[in-house]
N, C-alpha and C positions, 0 to 999 in steps of 0.2 A: 409597396402596400397595395392590397386589393382595391379596385375601383368598381363600385356598383352603380350603374346608371338607373336613375329612377326619375319620374316626373314629380319630384319633391323639392321644395324650396325651403332649406334649412339654414338659418343663420346661427352664429355662435350663441350658445346657451339654449338653443331649441332642441326639443325632444320630439321623437316620433316612434311609433310602433311599427315595426315591419314584420310581414309574414314570409318566412323563408321555406321554400319547398323545392326549388331546383338544386340538384346535386352540387352544381358548381358554387352556388351561394352557401349551401350547407358546409361545404369544404372552406369557404371564406370564413365563416363563423368559427369553424374548428381551428383554422390556421391564425385566427386573430391573436391567439395566445394569451399570455398573462396581461399584456398591455390592453387587449380587447379592443383594438381600433382598426378601422378601414375608412375608406372615403365613399361618400355618396356624390356622384356627379350628376348634374342636371341633365336628364335624358334629352337628347337631341337626334332625331331620327336621320337628319340629313348629313351628319358628320360621319367621318370615317369610323370612330370608335363609339359613336352615338352618345356623346357627352359634350357638354359646355366645356370651355377651357379652364374652368375653375371647379372646385368641389368643396364639400363640407366634410371636414375631418371629424369623424365620430367615434365615440367609445360605447361599447355595450354596457349598459347599466342594469339590465334585467332580462332574465329568460323566462319564457313560459311556453304554453301550448294552447292553441285555440281548440274549439270543440271538435274540429276535424283532425285533431292531432298533428297540425301543422306547427312547426316551430315559431314562436313569436319572440322577437327581441325588441327591447326598448334601447334606443340609441340617443345620446346627447352629443351635439356639436361642440367640439373643443376649439374650433377656429375654422378659418377658410384657408384653402390651398389653391395655388396656381398649378395646373397640370403641365409638366414639362415634356413628359414622354409616356406613351401608352403602348402596351403590347397585349396580345391575346395569347393565352395559354391553350393547350390542346382541347381542353374541355369547354372553352369559350370564356373562362374567367379572365376579366381584364386586370392587369397589373399596371402600376403607373409610378413614375418618379414625380415628386412634388416639390414646390417651394411655398413656404409660408407666406400668406396674404394678410396684410394688416386690415382690421375692421374697426368698427366702432369701440370706443372705450366706454367704461361705465360713466355715466353721466347723471347728475341729479335732475329729475324731471322739473322742469320750470312750471310755476302755477298756471300759466296760460295753457298748458297742455295737460293738466290734470283730468279733464274730461275724457282724453284718450285712455288714460290708465283706468278711470272709472268705468269706461265701456268695455274694455278688456276684462276687468273683474266681473262685470255682469255676464259676459260671455262664458267665463269659467264657471260662474254660479249656475248658469243654465246647462252646461256640458260637463258633467262630473267626470266623464271618462277623460276629457282633455285636462281638466283640473288635477286629476290624479297623476298625471305625468309630471306635474310641477308641485311637489309637496311644499317647496319653500319659494313661492312667487316673489318676485322683486318689482312690485308695482310702483316703486319710487325711483326706479332706475330707467331713464329715458331710453337708453339702448336696448335693454331687456324688453321693455313695453313695446317699442316700435318693432323689434324683431319678431315677437310673438304675434302681434297684430298682423304684420305683413304675412306670416306664415299661414294664418287661418283665413285670410281674405280669399273669397271665392273667385280669384283671378288666375289665369294660367301662370305657372312658374316663369315662363319667358317674359311676362308683363312686369314681374318683380325683380328681374335679373339685375337691373341697374343698381338696385340697393345693395348689392354685394361689394360696391366700391367703398373704400375706407372713409371718404369724406361726405357720404351722403346722409348721414343722420338728420341734419336740419331739413333737407328735402324730404325725407321720410316722414318726419313729424308734420311738416306742412301738408304732405299729401294725405295723411291720416286725418288731420284736422279738416281738411276739405271734404273728405269722404263723411266724417261723422257729422259735421255741421251743415254740410251743403253749400258752404260759402267759401269763396276764394278770396283771399287777401287782396 
C-alpha cells in the first residue's frame, strides 16, 4: 500500500482534506483503486523514509478540486498501522508493508468529561469547514471526542504521537481536561 508522509496527526475516525498535486501522489490516488485506501505516515525528516514507525490507514471518502484546479480528497482514518517495511519506487512514491495496530475502542463519555465534548462541539460550531467533514459527529463517544480534539490542537504532531498507543485514552482525556480547565488533578 502507498505511504504518504505528511505532518498530519490522524487517529481512527478522523477526517482531513488533502491537496494533491505532485505526480507521484496523483498516481497514488489513481492506484488506490476500488477500495480507495492508502496510509498517511507522520512526517519525520530525520528518518530514512521520512516517516514515523506507524501510520494512519485512510480511505478516500470524497473528491473535489480547489480554485486552482488542484485535486482535493477527503480521507477518513480506518485505523492505525505499524510500518514493517518501506521502499521507494522510481518516481519517489513510498510503498510499505503494514501490520494492524490496536487503538481506542468506542467508549461512552463519562459525565466528568462532558465539558470536553461541549468544547469540541463549540469548536465545530465556530468552524463550519471542519464540521462539514463530520456530518455525523459522535459527541457521546469518548474515543471519538478525544481523537478529534487531539487532531485540532495547535501542537506539533510529534507532541501528540504518544496518544497513538492503544491504552492511552484515559491519559488523553486527562490531558484534554487539564488543557480546557487549566487544572491538573
